VONUZA-445449 format. One record per residue (C-alpha): residue in one letter; x, y, z. Coordinates in steps of 0.5 Angstrom, whole numbers, plus 500, padded with zeros to 3 digits. Example, Ala and Ser with C-alpha at 12.3 -4.5 7.8 and 13.67 -1.06 7.14 Angstrom:
# residues 2
a525491516/s527498514/
//
This chain:
# residues 579
m493432491/s488436495/h485442491/g483446498/r486452501/r493453500/l497454507/s503459507/p510457507/r510459515/a504455517/v507449513/c514449517/l510451523/s505445522/r511440520/d516442526/l510441531/f508434528/h515432529/f515434536/v509431538/s511424534/e517424538/l514425545/s509420543/c514415542/t518416548/l511416552/e510409549/n517406550/a516408558/e514404563/f510408568/p504403570/a504405578/y504412576/c498411571/f494407577/m495413582/m493418576/d487414575/y485413582/t486421584/v482423577/s476419580/m476422587/f477429583/l471428579/n466425584/t467432588/l465436582/t458439581/p454440575/k456448576/f463447575/y461444568/v457450567/a463455569/l468451565/t464451559/g462458559/t469461561/s472457555/s467460551/l468467553/i476466552/s475463546/g471469544/l476474546/i481471542/l477470536/i475478536/f482480537/e484475532/w479478527/w481486529/y489484528/f488481521/r483487519/k489492521/y495488519/g493483514/t496477518/s494472524/f497474530/i497467533/e501465527/q506471527/v508469534/s508462533/v513463527/s517468531/h518465538/l515458538/r519455532/p526456535/l524453541/l521447537/g528446533/g525448527/v529450521/d527454515/n528449509/n529456505/s535457508/s538451506/n536453498/n538460499/s545459495/n542455490/s536460489/s539467490/n542468483/g535467480/d531471485/s536477485/d532480479/s525479482/n527482489/r530488485/q524489481/s519488488/v523493491/s523498485/e515497485/c514498492/k518505492/v513511494/w513516488/r510523488/n503524486/p504528480/l497531480/n497532487/l492538490/f494544494/r494543501/g491550503/a486551498/e484544497/y486539503/n485544508/r478546506/y476539506/t478538513/w474545515/v468542512/t468535514/g473535520/r477529517/e484530516/p485527509/l493527509/t497522514/y503524518/y507519514/d504522507/m506529510/n513527512/l515524505/s513531502/a517535507/q523530505/d521532498/h522539499/q528539503/t531535497/f528540491/f528547495/t535547499/c542546498/d549546502/s550554501/d543556503/h547559510/l550564506/r543567504/p539569511/a532568507/d534561504/a537559511/i530561514/m526557509/q531551510/k528550517/a521552515/w521545511/r523541517/e518544521/r511540523/n507545525/p504549519/q503555522/a510555524/r512554517/i507559514/s510564519/a518562517/a516564510/h513571512/e519572516/a524570510/l520575505/e521581510/i528579511/n530582504/e525588505/i530590511/r536589507/s534593502/r532599506/v538598511/e543598505/v541603500/p544609504/l551606506/i553603498/a555606492/s549608487/s551602482/t550598487/i543600489/w540599483/e543591483/i540591491/k533594488/l533589483/l534583488/p528578487/k525575494/c525568496/a522564491/t521558496/a517562501/y512564496/i511556494/l510555501/l505560502/a502559496/e501551497/e499552505/e496559506/a492560500/t485558501/t483559494/i486556487/a486564485/e490566491/a495561490/e496563483/k498570484/l503567490/f506562484/k507568479/q511572484/a515566486/l516565478/k518572478/a524571483/g525564481/d527566474/g532571476/c535566481/y535561475/r538565470/r544568475/s546561477/q546558470/q551563468/l555561474/q554553475/h561551472/h565556477/g565550482/s561544486/q557550490/y555553484/e552547481/a548545487/q545552487/h543551479/r540544481/r536547487/d534553482/t532549476/n528544481/v524550484/l523554477/v520547474/y516546480/i513553480/k511553472/r508546473/r504548479/l502555475/a500550469/m495546475/c492552477/a490554470/r487547469/r483548475/l481555473/g478552467/r484555462/t485548460/r489550453/e493555457/a495549461/v497545456/k501550452/m505551459/m506544460/r508543453/d513548453/l516546460/m517539457/k521542452/e525546456/f527541461/p526534457/l531531462/l527532468/s522526468/m521526476/f516530476/n512526471/i509532467/h507528462/e501525466/n499532467/l499534460/l495527459/e489529463/a489536460/l489533453/l483528455/e479534458/l480538451/q478531448/a484532443/y485524443/a490524437/d495528441/v494523447/q496518443/a502522441/v504523448/l503515450/a507513443/k513517447/y512515454/d509508454/d515505452/i518498455/s524502458/l520507462/p516506468/k509504468/s503508471/a496507472/t495513468/i499510462/c496504462/y489506463/t489512458/a491507453/a486502454/l481508454/l483510447/k482503444/a476502448/r473509445/a474506438/v469500439/s465502446/d459505443/k457499439/f459494444/s454489446/p456483451/e450479447/a452480440/a460479442/s458472445/r454470439/r459472433/g466473437/l470479438/s473483432/t480485432/a478492434/e475489440/m480484442/n485489442/a481494447/v479488451/e487486451/a488493453/i484493459/h486487461/r493489461/a491496465/v488491470/e494487471/f498493472/n493496477/p487492479/h484497484/v482502479/p476499476/k472499483/y473506483/l471508476/l465503476/e464506482/m464500487/k468504492/s467511494/l473516492/i477520497/l482526496/p488523493/p494523497/e501527496/h504520495/i502514491/l505507491/k505504484/r500498483/g497500489/d490503492/s493510493/e495510485/a488507483/i485513488/a489518485/y488516478/a480515478/f479522482/f482526475/h480521470/l473518472/a470524468/h474522462/w471515462/k464517463/r465522457/v467516452/e460513451/g460505453/a467505456/l465504463/n460498460/l466495456/l470495462/h465492467/c464486462/t471485461/w475487467/e475481471/g477476466/t484479467/f484474474/r483468470/m490469466/i494470473/p491465478/y497467483/p499474482/l504474487/e508468484/k507470477/g505475472/h502475465/l505482462/f508485468/y512482474/p508479479/y504483484/p508486489/i506484496/c508490500/t502494497/e498494503/t502496508/a505502504/d498504502/r495503510/e501508511/l499513505/l491513506/p487516512/s484511517/f477512515/h478509508/e478502507/v484500503/s483495497/v487489498/y489485492/p489479492/k483478497/k486474503/e483468505/l482468513/p488465516/f487458519/f487460527/i481465525/l477459523/f480455529/t478460534/a471461531/g470453531/l472453538/c468459541/s462456537/f463449540/t465451547/a459456547/m454450545/l457446551/a456452555/l449452553/l447444553/t451444560/h446450563/q440446560/f442439562/p447440567/e446433570/l446429563/m452433561/g456432567/v455424566/f457425559/a464429561/k465424567/a465418561/m469421556/i474423561/d474415564/i475413557/f481418555/c484415562/s483408561/a488402559/e485401553/f486408550/r493409553/d495402550/w493405543/n498405538/c499412536/k505411533/s502408527/i497414526/f503419526/m506415521/r499414517/v499422518/e506423515/d505419509/e498423507/l502430508/d508427505/i512431511/p520429511/p522425517/a525429522/p532430524/q534425531/s533430537/q538430543/h532432548/f529425547/q535420547/n536415552/
//
């Protein structure tokens, strides 16, 4: 068996069907009797060739070279943008049905469906887009980047996912009963940032107007209740996220949101068992309160009050232990690493690095960092090659291999082989977006541990020897999902070059068009320099191809020989070529 490049299943099926089509056509032409037609064709071709001038051959080869060059440029652009060959995609989608090709996989679906169902479900879950637990503040950080560089760090797809998250977390079916919440329900759907900010200010003004109007009209007992009526917490959240231009301003707005959200949470907590409507309100108020406290902890972390941030995160995890969708433990791990509290980091990992919980780059690479820290300061590749790896060094190398297998894009950012950009608001686990989000916050922690990056540099590429075909079979995790490149291109801005794993080989049709372009360009150059000689050569080649000896050549034996070499199964009898 050949050890060259492996063709994709679609290319193999297409080549097989095309081979069967040409084979049947050749057999039909071989059995037909058309000597008179061939004689007339030879005479017509000879008369036509005698009228051609060298300029015709120059124009022919030059045009062929130009067309093949344009095809090559388009194929290369399409491959860089979409990761596949345009010619192969069109051929598989449109030409194979015309050639009567049948996918072999369809006949085996009934046998393999049960065996592949688990892997398919895992692939779907791994390609799920997750909220980035360390996402930046849109007004104080993302917008400031846009003002300085003129580039948009967030894609429309990413912001649209954030809008969907906000509608899920911060709204419920009973919002229409409260005017401020009804306004915010529409605000989260707005695409224009200024329209959202204006709606948030309008929601805050409504409560003030209501209190001023209703105070003189009601009893004194109710006056006290309305005066204590909290303002709209979600409006403060939107202003803190998008209008505040500094982290300090965002923190002030989040503190006001906390005062309003805590009051709503306590009231809905008392009424949550009175019906489904109250239960939905309590669930919404819980999400709002957790979000506010988590962002306040992140503000404290940004402003340098790391110990305060750690305390807030711990209290939040104790108060709401079941809300794992916010992944607060990843914020806690980053803050503890900043404090160099490695024993506390290990305790958090012992709780969350469990086989039953979904993994993340933060979990895997933090575990690798802790094990590398024990040996990295004394690690030397030369000494390790002479004496072998110790038990601690072996554990560190295995942890690095485990982390690299989970997300192979991270080492290039930690080793500064690729430039970092601002992380998106959503990430794809095991993808380039997750690698950027992790390295953006954790690169400083790796640099702080002496020798950790050196150990990573010496060992990370050894992971790929254990998983030669990562899309088919993994070592410690499921096979690497094939959907990461497409999703990352949607999540990451266009000025960033998306990291692709495994690195794709150039499709056959790009290599074919490159060879065709080079060959026709060479012919055009030779024809331009030696027109007479190339004209004689072209007429001689055409005479050879049109000669009787060439027509009588037994093509069927050649097809059978190629069929044996490629181990192509016999084609079904086609009705189009039956006599």
